[in-house]
N, C-alpha and C positions, 0 to 999 in steps of 0.2 A: 402349750396348754394340752392337758389330757382330757379326753372325753370319757366320762365314767357312766356305765349303764347297769343299774341294779335291777335284779328281777327275783321272782320266787316268793314274794310275800303273799299274804292272804289271811283269811279267817280260819282260826283253828281253836278246838276246844282245849281247855286246861289239860295239861298231860300229853298233848300232841306234839308233832314235830313238823319242822319246815326246813328247807334247804335254800339258802339264798345264794345267788351268784352275782358277780360283778365282773364286767369285762371293761379293761382299760385300753383305749385306743390312743395312739400318739405318743407312746412313752417307751423307754427302755425298761419295760416292766420288771425284769429280773433284778434290776439294779436297786430297787427300793424295798423298804419295809412297808407293807400294807396292813390296813386295819378296817374293821367294821366299827361304825359309831351309830348311835341311835338317839333319837330326840322325842321324848313323850311330850304331850300337851302341857304347857305350862312349866316345862323343866328345860334345863340346859342340855345341850348336846353332850354326850358322854362317850368315852371310848369303851367298847364292848370286848374286843379281842384284836390282837395284832400278831403279825408273823414277819419275821425278818428274812432277809434274802438268804438263799441256800449257801452261798459262800460263808455266811455267819451261822450256818447250822439250821436255818429255818426254825429258829426258836419261837415259841409262841408265848403269848402273854394274855391274861383274861381278867376282866373285872371279877371281883370277889362274887358278885351277885349271879354270875353266869358259870363260874368254875364247876367243872363236872357235868355240865348240861350242854354247853356249846363246844364246838371244835371248828377251828378255822384252818383252812388249807389253801395252798396255792398251786396253780398249774402254769408254770412259765411259758410253756409252749402254746397255750391258749390265751395268754395274757388275762388270766382269771384268778379271782380270789373268791373262795366259797365260805359259807358259814353254815354248818349243820346245827341246827337248834332242836334239842330234845327236852322232854318234860317242861314244856312251856308253861309259863305261869301268866296270870293276867297282868302282872307288873312288867312283863316283857313287852306289852303293847307299846308301840312306837313306830316312827318311820326310820328305817335303817338305811345308812348310807356307807359307801366305802370311800376311802381317801388314803393318802400316804401318811406316813409318820416321819417327820412332823407334817401336819395338815398344810395342804396347798389350797387356800381359800378360793382360788379361781378355778378349781377343779371339781367342785361338788356337782354330783348328778341329781337326778330327781328324786332319788330314794325309792324304797319300796316299803309299802305299809304292811305291818304286821299287827294283827288284832287277835288277842287271846281272850276268848269269851265263851261262855256256855249259853 
């Protein structure tokens, strides 16, 4: 089992930026594709961005709703995956989680709350 700890959320005004981080303990981090997911109140959890392992080119994939605004990166030396979020919108408000692709349901962390509001 992997322990995932997300951080970096907060309250930000529309148009602002946040940088989320996730540290994964207990895994061969570099072996996996990692992703950020989010869940807004009353909605299903959705995939926001993913990044595959460096041996596959560390290719990234984004939900249409965040393309051009969010950037996912990984640091294998630190077992960390980051999400830089720019030009935030109220509809980005959600709890953000990291996990592998495909999801490992026993690995969910506590998430980090992102609230975009004026």
